[in-house]
ChimeraX commands (.cxc) that place a marker at each C-alpha (Angstrom):
marker #1 position 45.80,-52.05,-100.55 radius 0.5
marker #1 position 48.36,-52.35,-103.60 radius 0.5
marker #1 position 49.59,-55.72,-103.56 radius 0.5
marker #1 position 51.48,-55.31,-106.74 radius 0.5
marker #1 position 55.28,-56.23,-106.61 radius 0.5
marker #1 position 57.60,-53.13,-106.21 radius 0.5
marker #1 position 58.18,-51.33,-109.55 radius 0.5
marker #1 position 61.85,-51.43,-110.62 radius 0.5
marker #1 position 63.70,-48.68,-112.49 radius 0.5
marker #1 position 63.14,-50.30,-115.82 radius 0.5
marker #1 position 59.47,-50.65,-115.06 radius 0.5
marker #1 position 59.27,-46.74,-114.24 radius 0.5
marker #1 position 61.48,-45.87,-117.63 radius 0.5
marker #1 position 59.16,-47.99,-119.57 radius 0.5
marker #1 position 56.01,-46.56,-118.21 radius 0.5
marker #1 position 57.32,-42.97,-118.80 radius 0.5
marker #1 position 58.48,-43.19,-122.24 radius 0.5
marker #1 position 55.48,-45.34,-123.12 radius 0.5
marker #1 position 53.07,-42.99,-121.96 radius 0.5
marker #1 position 54.63,-39.60,-122.35 radius 0.5
marker #1 position 56.40,-40.07,-125.89 radius 0.5
marker #1 position 55.66,-41.82,-129.16 radius 0.5
marker #1 position 58.68,-44.19,-128.76 radius 0.5
marker #1 position 58.09,-47.73,-129.34 radius 0.5
marker #1 position 58.16,-48.88,-125.81 radius 0.5
marker #1 position 56.13,-51.80,-124.39 radius 0.5
marker #1 position 54.58,-51.24,-120.92 radius 0.5
marker #1 position 54.23,-54.48,-119.25 radius 0.5
marker #1 position 52.83,-53.25,-116.12 radius 0.5
marker #1 position 49.90,-50.68,-115.66 radius 0.5
marker #1 position 49.51,-50.69,-111.88 radius 0.5
marker #1 position 49.82,-47.97,-109.35 radius 0.5
marker #1 position 53.36,-48.90,-108.26 radius 0.5
marker #1 position 54.58,-48.87,-111.94 radius 0.5
marker #1 position 52.76,-45.50,-112.64 radius 0.5
marker #1 position 54.47,-44.00,-109.34 radius 0.5
marker #1 position 57.82,-45.16,-110.60 radius 0.5
marker #1 position 56.90,-43.85,-114.13 radius 0.5
marker #1 position 56.11,-40.40,-113.09 radius 0.5
marker #1 position 59.22,-40.14,-110.94 radius 0.5
marker #1 position 60.97,-41.04,-114.17 radius 0.5
marker #1 position 59.19,-38.37,-116.30 radius 0.5
marker #1 position 61.98,-35.77,-116.26 radius 0.5
marker #1 position 64.36,-38.38,-118.05 radius 0.5
marker #1 position 61.71,-38.86,-120.76 radius 0.5
marker #1 position 61.76,-34.92,-120.88 radius 0.5
marker #1 position 65.52,-35.01,-121.18 radius 0.5
marker #1 position 65.47,-37.41,-124.27 radius 0.5
marker #1 position 62.77,-35.03,-125.94 radius 0.5
marker #1 position 64.71,-32.06,-125.39 radius 0.5
marker #1 position 67.98,-33.33,-126.58 radius 0.5
marker #1 position 66.25,-34.66,-129.84 radius 0.5
marker #1 position 64.79,-31.50,-130.39 radius 0.5
marker #1 position 68.08,-29.54,-129.51 radius 0.5
marker #1 position 69.75,-31.95,-132.01 radius 0.5
marker #1 position 67.45,-31.01,-134.85 radius 0.5
marker #1 position 67.77,-27.31,-134.21 radius 0.5
marker #1 position 71.51,-27.70,-134.39 radius 0.5
marker #1 position 71.46,-29.62,-137.55 radius 0.5
marker #1 position 69.24,-26.97,-139.10 radius 0.5
marker #1 position 71.73,-24.30,-137.91 radius 0.5
marker #1 position 74.66,-26.19,-139.49 radius 0.5
marker #1 position 72.84,-26.27,-142.81 radius 0.5
marker #1 position 72.52,-22.57,-142.63 radius 0.5
marker #1 position 69.16,-22.17,-141.50 radius 0.5
marker #1 position 68.30,-18.91,-139.47 radius 0.5
marker #1 position 67.67,-19.20,-135.63 radius 0.5
marker #1 position 64.09,-18.60,-136.00 radius 0.5
marker #1 position 63.64,-21.61,-138.65 radius 0.5
marker #1 position 65.86,-23.73,-136.22 radius 0.5
marker #1 position 63.49,-22.59,-133.45 radius 0.5
marker #1 position 60.48,-23.73,-135.30 radius 0.5
marker #1 position 62.03,-27.11,-136.04 radius 0.5
marker #1 position 62.98,-27.54,-132.28 radius 0.5
marker #1 position 59.62,-26.47,-131.08 radius 0.5
marker #1 position 58.00,-29.36,-133.72 radius 0.5
marker #1 position 60.09,-32.07,-132.22 radius 0.5
marker #1 position 58.43,-32.55,-128.92 radius 0.5
marker #1 position 54.91,-32.11,-130.64 radius 0.5
marker #1 position 55.81,-35.11,-132.95 radius 0.5
marker #1 position 57.13,-37.26,-130.04 radius 0.5
marker #1 position 53.89,-36.74,-128.20 radius 0.5
marker #1 position 51.52,-36.90,-131.11 radius 0.5
marker #1 position 50.62,-33.11,-130.03 radius 0.5
marker #1 position 48.81,-34.55,-127.01 radius 0.5
marker #1 position 50.45,-32.02,-124.51 radius 0.5
marker #1 position 49.34,-29.27,-127.05 radius 0.5
marker #1 position 45.88,-30.63,-127.42 radius 0.5
marker #1 position 45.61,-30.80,-123.46 radius 0.5
marker #1 position 46.71,-27.20,-123.42 radius 0.5
marker #1 position 43.96,-26.15,-125.76 radius 0.5
marker #1 position 41.27,-28.35,-124.20 radius 0.5
marker #1 position 42.00,-26.95,-120.53 radius 0.5
marker #1 position 41.91,-23.44,-121.91 radius 0.5
marker #1 position 38.40,-24.12,-123.41 radius 0.5
marker #1 position 37.30,-25.71,-120.29 radius 0.5
marker #1 position 38.52,-22.88,-118.14 radius 0.5
marker #1 position 37.21,-20.28,-120.46 radius 0.5
marker #1 position 33.80,-21.63,-120.59 radius 0.5
marker #1 position 32.63,-20.42,-117.49 radius 0.5
marker #1 position 30.36,-23.63,-117.08 radius 0.5
marker #1 position 30.13,-26.03,-113.96 radius 0.5
marker #1 position 32.61,-28.74,-113.69 radius 0.5
marker #1 position 30.73,-31.48,-115.30 radius 0.5
marker #1 position 29.93,-29.41,-118.38 radius 0.5
marker #1 position 33.70,-28.07,-118.64 radius 0.5
marker #1 position 34.98,-31.78,-118.35 radius 0.5
marker #1 position 32.63,-32.40,-121.19 radius 0.5
marker #1 position 33.72,-29.59,-123.39 radius 0.5
marker #1 position 37.33,-30.78,-122.83 radius 0.5
marker #1 position 36.62,-34.28,-123.89 radius 0.5
marker #1 position 35.10,-32.85,-127.37 radius 0.5
marker #1 position 37.33,-33.48,-130.31 radius 0.5
marker #1 position 37.03,-29.79,-131.56 radius 0.5
marker #1 position 38.96,-26.81,-130.33 radius 0.5
marker #1 position 37.26,-23.63,-129.24 radius 0.5
marker #1 position 38.41,-19.99,-129.45 radius 0.5
marker #1 position 39.92,-20.05,-126.15 radius 0.5
marker #1 position 41.85,-23.09,-127.01 radius 0.5
marker #1 position 42.99,-21.81,-130.54 radius 0.5
marker #1 position 44.25,-18.59,-128.84 radius 0.5
marker #1 position 45.98,-19.98,-126.03 radius 0.5
marker #1 position 47.79,-22.49,-128.19 radius 0.5
marker #1 position 48.76,-20.06,-130.89 radius 0.5
marker #1 position 50.12,-17.70,-128.29 radius 0.5
marker #1 position 52.14,-20.59,-126.49 radius 0.5
marker #1 position 53.62,-21.77,-129.60 radius 0.5
marker #1 position 54.71,-18.43,-130.77 radius 0.5
marker #1 position 56.11,-17.65,-127.32 radius 0.5
marker #1 position 58.27,-20.92,-127.43 radius 0.5
marker #1 position 59.43,-20.47,-130.92 radius 0.5
marker #1 position 60.47,-16.80,-130.29 radius 0.5
marker #1 position 62.38,-17.46,-126.97 radius 0.5
marker #1 position 64.35,-20.31,-128.71 radius 0.5
marker #1 position 65.00,-18.11,-131.73 radius 0.5
marker #1 position 66.49,-15.56,-129.35 radius 0.5
marker #1 position 68.48,-18.35,-127.42 radius 0.5
marker #1 position 69.85,-19.59,-130.81 radius 0.5
marker #1 position 70.69,-16.04,-131.92 radius 0.5
marker #1 position 73.36,-16.25,-129.06 radius 0.5
marker #1 position 74.65,-19.55,-129.68 radius 0.5
marker #1 position 73.55,-23.17,-130.48 radius 0.5
marker #1 position 74.68,-24.32,-126.91 radius 0.5
marker #1 position 72.31,-21.61,-125.38 radius 0.5
marker #1 position 69.41,-22.73,-127.36 radius 0.5
marker #1 position 70.02,-26.47,-126.80 radius 0.5
marker #1 position 70.75,-26.22,-123.16 radius 0.5
marker #1 position 67.49,-24.22,-122.64 radius 0.5
marker #1 position 65.19,-26.35,-124.51 radius 0.5
marker #1 position 66.53,-29.43,-122.70 radius 0.5
marker #1 position 66.10,-27.74,-119.39 radius 0.5
marker #1 position 62.50,-26.69,-120.58 radius 0.5
marker #1 position 61.66,-30.12,-121.51 radius 0.5
marker #1 position 62.86,-31.19,-118.24 radius 0.5
marker #1 position 60.93,-28.80,-116.16 radius 0.5
marker #1 position 57.92,-29.72,-118.26 radius 0.5
marker #1 position 57.77,-33.48,-117.16 radius 0.5
marker #1 position 58.83,-32.53,-113.65 radius 0.5
marker #1 position 55.59,-30.72,-113.46 radius 0.5
marker #1 position 53.72,-33.89,-114.37 radius 0.5
marker #1 position 55.70,-35.51,-111.35 radius 0.5
marker #1 position 54.58,-32.83,-109.04 radius 0.5
marker #1 position 50.89,-33.05,-110.45 radius 0.5
marker #1 position 50.75,-36.62,-109.56 radius 0.5
marker #1 position 51.44,-36.30,-105.76 radius 0.5
marker #1 position 49.35,-37.39,-102.99 radius 0.5
marker #1 position 46.56,-35.01,-102.40 radius 0.5
marker #1 position 46.12,-34.21,-105.79 radius 0.5
marker #1 position 42.92,-36.17,-107.14 radius 0.5
marker #1 position 41.65,-37.24,-110.43 radius 0.5
marker #1 position 38.71,-35.29,-111.94 radius 0.5
marker #1 position 37.44,-38.36,-113.72 radius 0.5
marker #1 position 37.51,-42.04,-112.64 radius 0.5
marker #1 position 39.03,-43.07,-115.89 radius 0.5
marker #1 position 41.88,-42.09,-118.35 radius 0.5
marker #1 position 45.62,-41.34,-117.79 radius 0.5
marker #1 position 44.85,-38.82,-115.16 radius 0.5
marker #1 position 43.27,-41.23,-112.75 radius 0.5
marker #1 position 45.96,-43.86,-113.58 radius 0.5
marker #1 position 48.73,-41.76,-112.07 radius 0.5
marker #1 position 47.07,-39.26,-109.89 radius 0.5
marker #1 position 48.04,-39.40,-106.34 radius 0.5
marker #1 position 50.74,-42.04,-106.94 radius 0.5
marker #1 position 53.85,-40.26,-106.13 radius 0.5
marker #1 position 54.55,-39.36,-102.64 radius 0.5
marker #1 position 54.78,-35.60,-101.60 radius 0.5
marker #1 position 58.30,-35.76,-100.39 radius 0.5
marker #1 position 59.46,-37.79,-103.57 radius 0.5
marker #1 position 57.40,-35.32,-105.89 radius 0.5
marker #1 position 59.17,-32.06,-104.37 radius 0.5
marker #1 position 62.47,-33.88,-104.02 radius 0.5
marker #1 position 62.37,-34.49,-107.93 radius 0.5
marker #1 position 61.36,-30.77,-108.27 radius 0.5
marker #1 position 64.52,-29.77,-106.04 radius 0.5
marker #1 position 66.82,-32.21,-108.30 radius 0.5
marker #1 position 65.46,-30.88,-111.58 radius 0.5
marker #1 position 66.09,-27.17,-110.37 radius 0.5
marker #1 position 69.59,-28.05,-109.29 radius 0.5
marker #1 position 70.27,-29.99,-112.65 radius 0.5
marker #1 position 69.16,-26.80,-114.52 radius 0.5
marker #1 position 71.69,-24.66,-112.53 radius 0.5
marker #1 position 74.27,-27.10,-113.68 radius 0.5
marker #1 position 73.35,-26.46,-117.12 radius 0.5
marker #1 position 73.40,-22.84,-116.83 radius 0.5
marker #1 position 77.01,-23.35,-115.20 radius 0.5
marker #1 position 77.89,-25.48,-118.38 radius 0.5
marker #1 position 76.91,-22.71,-121.05 radius 0.5
marker #1 position 77.72,-19.59,-119.17 radius 0.5
marker #1 position 80.38,-17.20,-120.42 radius 0.5
marker #1 position 83.90,-17.41,-118.45 radius 0.5
marker #1 position 83.63,-15.21,-115.51 radius 0.5
marker #1 position 79.93,-15.24,-115.12 radius 0.5
marker #1 position 78.94,-18.89,-114.12 radius 0.5
marker #1 position 76.98,-17.92,-111.03 radius 0.5
marker #1 position 74.82,-15.80,-113.09 radius 0.5
marker #1 position 74.20,-18.39,-115.68 radius 0.5
marker #1 position 73.39,-20.99,-112.84 radius 0.5
marker #1 position 70.98,-18.41,-111.14 radius 0.5
marker #1 position 69.23,-17.79,-114.45 radius 0.5
marker #1 position 68.75,-21.69,-115.28 radius 0.5
marker #1 position 67.56,-22.24,-111.71 radius 0.5
marker #1 position 65.20,-19.56,-111.68 radius 0.5
marker #1 position 63.61,-20.62,-114.96 radius 0.5
marker #1 position 63.07,-24.07,-113.53 radius 0.5
marker #1 position 61.42,-22.60,-110.34 radius 0.5
marker #1 position 59.27,-20.00,-112.54 radius 0.5
marker #1 position 58.18,-23.05,-114.68 radius 0.5
marker #1 position 57.21,-25.31,-111.79 radius 0.5
marker #1 position 55.51,-22.32,-109.98 radius 0.5
marker #1 position 53.62,-21.44,-112.99 radius 0.5
marker #1 position 52.07,-24.88,-113.32 radius 0.5
marker #1 position 51.36,-24.99,-109.57 radius 0.5
marker #1 position 49.36,-21.94,-110.02 radius 0.5
marker #1 position 47.44,-23.58,-113.01 radius 0.5
marker #1 position 47.10,-26.90,-111.09 radius 0.5
marker #1 position 45.45,-24.96,-108.39 radius 0.5
marker #1 position 42.93,-23.41,-110.84 radius 0.5
marker #1 position 42.22,-26.82,-112.31 radius 0.5
marker #1 position 41.84,-28.28,-108.97 radius 0.5
marker #1 position 39.18,-25.57,-108.01 radius 0.5
marker #1 position 37.50,-25.67,-111.37 radius 0.5
marker #1 position 37.44,-29.39,-112.33 radius 0.5
marker #1 position 37.83,-31.04,-109.11 radius 0.5
marker #1 position 41.14,-32.55,-109.93 radius 0.5
marker #1 position 43.47,-33.44,-112.84 radius 0.5
marker #1 position 42.79,-35.07,-115.97 radius 0.5
marker #1 position 45.28,-36.08,-118.87 radius 0.5
marker #1 position 44.38,-32.80,-120.66 radius 0.5
marker #1 position 45.42,-31.08,-117.33 radius 0.5
marker #1 position 48.72,-32.89,-117.41 radius 0.5
marker #1 position 49.43,-31.73,-121.10 radius 0.5
marker #1 position 48.44,-28.12,-120.09 radius 0.5
marker #1 position 50.69,-28.33,-117.30 radius 0.5
marker #1 position 53.76,-29.66,-119.36 radius 0.5
marker #1 position 53.38,-26.83,-121.98 radius 0.5
marker #1 position 52.89,-24.08,-119.42 radius 0.5
marker #1 position 56.11,-25.08,-117.48 radius 0.5
marker #1 position 58.19,-25.31,-120.52 radius 0.5
marker #1 position 56.91,-21.93,-121.97 radius 0.5
marker #1 position 57.54,-20.34,-118.62 radius 0.5
marker #1 position 60.98,-21.51,-118.37 radius 0.5
marker #1 position 62.01,-20.64,-121.99 radius 0.5
marker #1 position 60.67,-17.10,-121.44 radius 0.5
marker #1 position 62.76,-16.72,-118.20 radius 0.5
marker #1 position 65.82,-18.07,-120.16 radius 0.5
marker #1 position 65.45,-15.88,-123.07 radius 0.5
marker #1 position 64.77,-12.78,-120.86 radius 0.5
marker #1 position 68.11,-13.88,-118.82 radius 0.5
marker link #1:1,2 radius 0.2
marker link #1:2,3 radius 0.2
marker link #1:3,4 radius 0.2
marker link #1:4,5 radius 0.2
marker link #1:5,6 radius 0.2
marker link #1:6,7 radius 0.2
marker link #1:7,8 radius 0.2
marker link #1:8,9 radius 0.2
marker link #1:9,10 radius 0.2
marker link #1:10,11 radius 0.2
marker link #1:11,12 radius 0.2
marker link #1:12,13 radius 0.2
marker link #1:13,14 radius 0.2
marker link #1:14,15 radius 0.2
marker link #1:15,16 radius 0.2
marker link #1:16,17 radius 0.2
marker link #1:17,18 radius 0.2
marker link #1:18,19 radius 0.2
marker link #1:19,20 radius 0.2
marker link #1:20,21 radius 0.2
marker link #1:21,22 radius 0.2
marker link #1:22,23 radius 0.2
marker link #1:23,24 radius 0.2
marker link #1:24,25 radius 0.2
marker link #1:25,26 radius 0.2
marker link #1:26,27 radius 0.2
marker link #1:27,28 radius 0.2
marker link #1:28,29 radius 0.2
marker link #1:29,30 radius 0.2
marker link #1:30,31 radius 0.2
marker link #1:31,32 radius 0.2
marker link #1:32,33 radius 0.2
marker link #1:33,34 radius 0.2
marker link #1:34,35 radius 0.2
marker link #1:35,36 radius 0.2
marker link #1:36,37 radius 0.2
marker link #1:37,38 radius 0.2
marker link #1:38,39 radius 0.2
marker link #1:39,40 radius 0.2
marker link #1:40,41 radius 0.2
marker link #1:41,42 radius 0.2
marker link #1:42,43 radius 0.2
marker link #1:43,44 radius 0.2
marker link #1:44,45 radius 0.2
marker link #1:45,46 radius 0.2
marker link #1:46,47 radius 0.2
marker link #1:47,48 radius 0.2
marker link #1:48,49 radius 0.2
marker link #1:49,50 radius 0.2
marker link #1:50,51 radius 0.2
marker link #1:51,52 radius 0.2
marker link #1:52,53 radius 0.2
marker link #1:53,54 radius 0.2
marker link #1:54,55 radius 0.2
marker link #1:55,56 radius 0.2
marker link #1:56,57 radius 0.2
marker link #1:57,58 radius 0.2
marker link #1:58,59 radius 0.2
marker link #1:59,60 radius 0.2
marker link #1:60,61 radius 0.2
marker link #1:61,62 radius 0.2
marker link #1:62,63 radius 0.2
marker link #1:63,64 radius 0.2
marker link #1:64,65 radius 0.2
marker link #1:65,66 radius 0.2
marker link #1:66,67 radius 0.2
marker link #1:67,68 radius 0.2
marker link #1:68,69 radius 0.2
marker link #1:69,70 radius 0.2
marker link #1:70,71 radius 0.2
marker link #1:71,72 radius 0.2
marker link #1:72,73 radius 0.2
marker link #1:73,74 radius 0.2
marker link #1:74,75 radius 0.2
marker link #1:75,76 radius 0.2
marker link #1:76,77 radius 0.2
marker link #1:77,78 radius 0.2
marker link #1:78,79 radius 0.2
marker link #1:79,80 radius 0.2
marker link #1:80,81 radius 0.2
marker link #1:81,82 radius 0.2
marker link #1:82,83 radius 0.2
marker link #1:83,84 radius 0.2
marker link #1:84,85 radius 0.2
marker link #1:85,86 radius 0.2
marker link #1:86,87 radius 0.2
marker link #1:87,88 radius 0.2
marker link #1:88,89 radius 0.2
marker link #1:89,90 radius 0.2
marker link #1:90,91 radius 0.2
marker link #1:91,92 radius 0.2
marker link #1:92,93 radius 0.2
marker link #1:93,94 radius 0.2
marker link #1:94,95 radius 0.2
marker link #1:95,96 radius 0.2
marker link #1:96,97 radius 0.2
marker link #1:97,98 radius 0.2
marker link #1:98,99 radius 0.2
marker link #1:99,100 radius 0.2
marker link #1:100,101 radius 0.2
marker link #1:101,102 radius 0.2
marker link #1:102,103 radius 0.2
marker link #1:103,104 radius 0.2
marker link #1:104,105 radius 0.2
marker link #1:105,106 radius 0.2
marker link #1:106,107 radius 0.2
marker link #1:107,108 radius 0.2
marker link #1:108,109 radius 0.2
marker link #1:109,110 radius 0.2
marker link #1:110,111 radius 0.2
marker link #1:111,112 radius 0.2
marker link #1:112,113 radius 0.2
marker link #1:113,114 radius 0.2
marker link #1:114,115 radius 0.2
marker link #1:115,116 radius 0.2
marker link #1:116,117 radius 0.2
marker link #1:117,118 radius 0.2
marker link #1:118,119 radius 0.2
marker link #1:119,120 radius 0.2
marker link #1:120,121 radius 0.2
marker link #1:121,122 radius 0.2
marker link #1:122,123 radius 0.2
marker link #1:123,124 radius 0.2
marker link #1:124,125 radius 0.2
marker link #1:125,126 radius 0.2
marker link #1:126,127 radius 0.2
marker link #1:127,128 radius 0.2
marker link #1:128,129 radius 0.2
marker link #1:129,130 radius 0.2
marker link #1:130,131 radius 0.2
marker link #1:131,132 radius 0.2
marker link #1:132,133 radius 0.2
marker link #1:133,134 radius 0.2
marker link #1:134,135 radius 0.2
marker link #1:135,136 radius 0.2
marker link #1:136,137 radius 0.2
marker link #1:137,138 radius 0.2
marker link #1:138,139 radius 0.2
marker link #1:139,140 radius 0.2
marker link #1:140,141 radius 0.2
marker link #1:141,142 radius 0.2
marker link #1:142,143 radius 0.2
marker link #1:143,144 radius 0.2
marker link #1:144,145 radius 0.2
marker link #1:145,146 radius 0.2
marker link #1:146,147 radius 0.2
marker link #1:147,148 radius 0.2
marker link #1:148,149 radius 0.2
marker link #1:149,150 radius 0.2
marker link #1:150,151 radius 0.2
marker link #1:151,152 radius 0.2
marker link #1:152,153 radius 0.2
marker link #1:153,154 radius 0.2
marker link #1:154,155 radius 0.2
marker link #1:155,156 radius 0.2
marker link #1:156,157 radius 0.2
marker link #1:157,158 radius 0.2
marker link #1:158,159 radius 0.2
marker link #1:159,160 radius 0.2
marker link #1:160,161 radius 0.2
marker link #1:161,162 radius 0.2
marker link #1:162,163 radius 0.2
marker link #1:163,164 radius 0.2
marker link #1:164,165 radius 0.2
marker link #1:165,166 radius 0.2
marker link #1:166,167 radius 0.2
marker link #1:167,168 radius 0.2
marker link #1:168,169 radius 0.2
marker link #1:169,170 radius 0.2
marker link #1:170,171 radius 0.2
marker link #1:171,172 radius 0.2
marker link #1:172,173 radius 0.2
marker link #1:173,174 radius 0.2
marker link #1:174,175 radius 0.2
marker link #1:175,176 radius 0.2
marker link #1:176,177 radius 0.2
marker link #1:177,178 radius 0.2
marker link #1:178,179 radius 0.2
marker link #1:179,180 radius 0.2
marker link #1:180,181 radius 0.2
marker link #1:181,182 radius 0.2
marker link #1:182,183 radius 0.2
marker link #1:183,184 radius 0.2
marker link #1:184,185 radius 0.2
marker link #1:185,186 radius 0.2
marker link #1:186,187 radius 0.2
marker link #1:187,188 radius 0.2
marker link #1:188,189 radius 0.2
marker link #1:189,190 radius 0.2
marker link #1:190,191 radius 0.2
marker link #1:191,192 radius 0.2
marker link #1:192,193 radius 0.2
marker link #1:193,194 radius 0.2
marker link #1:194,195 radius 0.2
marker link #1:195,196 radius 0.2
marker link #1:196,197 radius 0.2
marker link #1:197,198 radius 0.2
marker link #1:198,199 radius 0.2
marker link #1:199,200 radius 0.2
marker link #1:200,201 radius 0.2
marker link #1:201,202 radius 0.2
marker link #1:202,203 radius 0.2
marker link #1:203,204 radius 0.2
marker link #1:204,205 radius 0.2
marker link #1:205,206 radius 0.2
marker link #1:206,207 radius 0.2
marker link #1:207,208 radius 0.2
marker link #1:208,209 radius 0.2
marker link #1:209,210 radius 0.2
marker link #1:210,211 radius 0.2
marker link #1:211,212 radius 0.2
marker link #1:212,213 radius 0.2
marker link #1:213,214 radius 0.2
marker link #1:214,215 radius 0.2
marker link #1:215,216 radius 0.2
marker link #1:216,217 radius 0.2
marker link #1:217,218 radius 0.2
marker link #1:218,219 radius 0.2
marker link #1:219,220 radius 0.2
marker link #1:220,221 radius 0.2
marker link #1:221,222 radius 0.2
marker link #1:222,223 radius 0.2
marker link #1:223,224 radius 0.2
marker link #1:224,225 radius 0.2
marker link #1:225,226 radius 0.2
marker link #1:226,227 radius 0.2
marker link #1:227,228 radius 0.2
marker link #1:228,229 radius 0.2
marker link #1:229,230 radius 0.2
marker link #1:230,231 radius 0.2
marker link #1:231,232 radius 0.2
marker link #1:232,233 radius 0.2
marker link #1:233,234 radius 0.2
marker link #1:234,235 radius 0.2
marker link #1:235,236 radius 0.2
marker link #1:236,237 radius 0.2
marker link #1:237,238 radius 0.2
marker link #1:238,239 radius 0.2
marker link #1:239,240 radius 0.2
marker link #1:240,241 radius 0.2
marker link #1:241,242 radius 0.2
marker link #1:242,243 radius 0.2
marker link #1:243,244 radius 0.2
marker link #1:244,245 radius 0.2
marker link #1:245,246 radius 0.2
marker link #1:246,247 radius 0.2
marker link #1:247,248 radius 0.2
marker link #1:248,249 radius 0.2
marker link #1:249,250 radius 0.2
marker link #1:250,251 radius 0.2
marker link #1:251,252 radius 0.2
marker link #1:252,253 radius 0.2
marker link #1:253,254 radius 0.2
marker link #1:254,255 radius 0.2
marker link #1:255,256 radius 0.2
marker link #1:256,257 radius 0.2
marker link #1:257,258 radius 0.2
marker link #1:258,259 radius 0.2
marker link #1:259,260 radius 0.2
marker link #1:260,261 radius 0.2
marker link #1:261,262 radius 0.2
marker link #1:262,263 radius 0.2
marker link #1:263,264 radius 0.2
marker link #1:264,265 radius 0.2
marker link #1:265,266 radius 0.2
marker link #1:266,267 radius 0.2
marker link #1:267,268 radius 0.2
view
C-alpha cells in the first residue's frame, strides 16, 4: 500500500516538467503519488513546449523566413526541450517492433544505443510529415500554425497520460516506464483525454474564419481524437509485443500522437 502523502498540484507540475522537458525543475518527490499527479499534468508540459515552438516559428516568419523554414524551426524546439528523447523512443520502438524477435530480445534491441534501419526510416518519415504539415499550416497564417502545433503538443502528452492508466503494465521493472505505469486511474486518464479534446475544439474556434467556427472546432477536435486513437493502436501493439510500456514506448506514443494530429489539421 502506498503510504506517501497526497501529491499536490506543484508536486505534479514539477514531476511533469522535470521528466518530460529539459527545463531546470527540481523533482523532490519520486513516489507513485507524485508520478500520478505528474502524468495528469503532462498536457500542461506539452502546452508550454508547443507555445515555445510556435513562438520561434512566429519569430522566423516575422524575420522573413518561408513557412518551410519556420516549420523546421518549430519542429526542432520540442526535440531540443526533450533532448530528443521522444524521437529516440520512436526510433527504438520501430526497431523493436520491426525486429520480429521475441519480447526479451526486442527489448534488448530497444536499449541499444544505435538506431537500426526501421528506426531511421520511421524517424525520417515522422519528421518530414511534421515539417510538411506545419509548413502547410503556416502558409495559411501564423495563427493556424501556432494553434495547431500547440494542440498537437498537448495531445502528445495526453497520450502519455492515457498510457499511464491502470491496466497498462510496465514491460521492465526499472526505468521511467516502470515509475509511471499504472499510476493514473482509468477514469482520470480518459477524463484528461476528453478535456484535451474539448480544449482542442476551443482552439479551433479561436482560429476559424468568421462564419465557420463550428467547422474549425470540429477539425481540431477530430485531430485530437485521431491523435489519441492512433496512439491507442500503437499502445495495444506494444503491449502485445513487449508485454507493456517502457520509456521508449512513451516517446513513440508522444511523437505518433503529434504527427497524426498535425496531419489531420493540415488536411482540414
